[in-house]
C-alpha positions in Angstrom: -5.7 -18.4 -25.8 -7.7 -16.9 -23.0 -6.5 -17.6 -19.4 -9.3 -18.6 -17.1 -9.1 -17.3 -13.6 -9.4 -19.8 -10.8 -10.4 -17.2 -8.2 -14.0 -17.5 -7.2 -15.7 -14.3 -6.2 -18.6 -16.2 -4.7 -16.5 -18.4 -2.4 -17.4 -17.7 1.2 -15.7 -20.3 3.4 -14.6 -23.9 3.6 -13.4 -26.2 6.4 -11.1 -27.9 3.9 -7.5 -26.5 4.2 -6.8 -27.2 0.5 -9.7 -24.9 -0.6 -8.5 -22.2 1.9 -5.0 -22.4 0.4 -6.3 -22.3 -3.1 -8.4 -19.2 -2.3 -5.4 -17.3 -0.8 -3.1 -18.4 -3.6 -5.4 -17.4 -6.5 -6.7 -14.2 -4.9 -6.2 -11.0 -6.9 -3.8 -8.4 -5.5 -6.5 -6.1 -4.2 -7.8 -9.0 -2.0 -4.2 -10.1 -1.1 -3.5 -6.6 0.1 -6.0 -7.1 2.9 -4.2 -10.3 3.9 -1.0 -8.4 4.5 -2.4 -6.5 7.5 -0.3 -6.6 10.7 -1.3 -6.1 14.3 -0.5 -2.8 16.0 1.3 -2.6 19.3 -0.8 -1.7 22.4 0.4 1.9 22.4 -0.5 2.4 18.7 -3.8 0.5 19.2 -4.9 2.9 21.9 -3.6 5.9 20.0 -5.3 5.2 16.7 -8.3 3.1 17.8 -7.4 0.3 15.3 -6.3 -3.3 15.8 -4.3 -3.7 12.6 -3.2 -1.9 9.5 -1.5 -2.7 6.2 2.3 -3.0 6.6 4.3 -0.7 4.4 8.0 -0.1 3.6 9.6 1.9 6.4 7.4 0.7 9.3 9.2 -0.6 12.4 8.1 -4.1 13.3 8.8 -6.7 16.0 8.9 -10.4 15.2 6.6 -12.4 17.4 7.2 -16.0 16.3 9.9 -18.2 14.9 13.7 -18.2 14.8 13.9 -14.4 15.0 11.2 -13.8 17.7 11.6 -10.7 19.9 13.9 -9.0 17.2 13.1 -5.6 15.8 13.7 -4.1 12.4 12.5 -1.9 9.6 10.4 -3.3 6.8 12.6 -3.4 3.6 9.9 -4.6 1.2 6.5 -6.2 1.1 5.7 -9.0 -1.4 2.0 -8.9 -2.0 2.0 -11.8 -4.4 3.6 -14.2 -2.0 2.2 -12.5 1.1 5.6 -12.0 2.7 7.3 -9.2 4.6 11.1 -8.7 4.5 12.7 -7.0 7.6 16.1 -5.3 7.5 18.8 -6.9 9.6 17.2 -10.3 9.8 18.8 -12.7 7.4 19.1 -16.4 6.9 22.6 -17.8 6.4 22.9 -20.6 3.8 25.3 -23.5 4.1 27.8 -21.9 1.7 27.8 -18.7 4.0 25.8 -16.4 1.8 23.1 -14.3 3.5 19.6 -14.0 2.1 16.8 -11.8 3.6 14.3 -13.7 5.8 10.7 -13.7 4.6 8.0 -13.3 7.4 4.3 -14.0 7.3 2.4 -10.9 8.3 0.6 -12.8 11.1 3.9 -13.2 12.9 4.7 -9.5 13.1 3.6 -6.5 15.2 4.0 -2.9 14.1 5.8 -0.8 16.8 5.9 2.5 14.9 4.3 3.6 11.7 6.1 5.3 8.8 4.3 8.6 8.5 5.8 9.8 5.2 2.7 8.7 3.1 0.1 11.4 3.1 -2.8 9.1 2.3 -1.9 6.8 5.2 -1.7 9.8 7.6 -5.3 10.7 6.7 -6.6 7.2 7.0 -4.9 6.4 10.3 -5.3 9.9 11.9 -9.1 10.1 11.6 -10.2 6.6 12.5 -10.6 7.0 16.3 -12.3 10.4 16.2 -14.7 9.3 13.5 -15.9 6.4 15.5 -16.7 8.6 18.5 -18.5 11.2 16.4 -20.4 8.6 14.4 -22.1 7.1 17.5 -25.6 8.4 18.0 -27.4 8.7 21.3 -30.4 6.3 21.6 -33.7 7.9 20.9 -36.2 8.0 23.7 -39.6 6.4 23.0 -42.3 9.0 22.3 -44.5 7.8 25.3 -41.6 8.4 27.8 -41.0 11.9 26.3 -44.7 12.8 26.9 -44.5 11.5 30.5 -41.3 13.6 31.2 -42.9 16.7 29.7 -46.0 16.3 31.8 -43.9 15.9 35.0 -41.9 19.0 34.1 -45.2 21.0 33.6 -46.6 19.7 37.0 -43.4 20.8 38.8 -43.4 24.2 37.2 -47.0 24.9 38.4 
């Protein structure tokens, strides 16, 4: 028996919430990985020239919304399949008194410091701001204006 995938690679957008939920739920992990990006703090944003990045285990985050808002903690684990992030020290207490880790949506978090132990991440984050500056090209002057400038320079030199 062959399992048919219900993820559409041609789907672009829909105004219907049910179709949006279906797209996110049935997305493969390499697409869901992009959905687990978290905003950077203003200091990190200016330092790296990026607005958001993928959250990883070991990053320090601040909760922006919900019951635990304004609380800080370290990321314990990231659940790509469920698109949830678990932060150390932030736990839900059940009625019987047991504690379970609280799951957060990545959109409700902000990274305050990055875990720099991953070599690939260092390279990807380090070079982004400098590459953007180097990649920008100066606008070319139209040929007619160049000729006019050269003629004026020749007239002044004579």
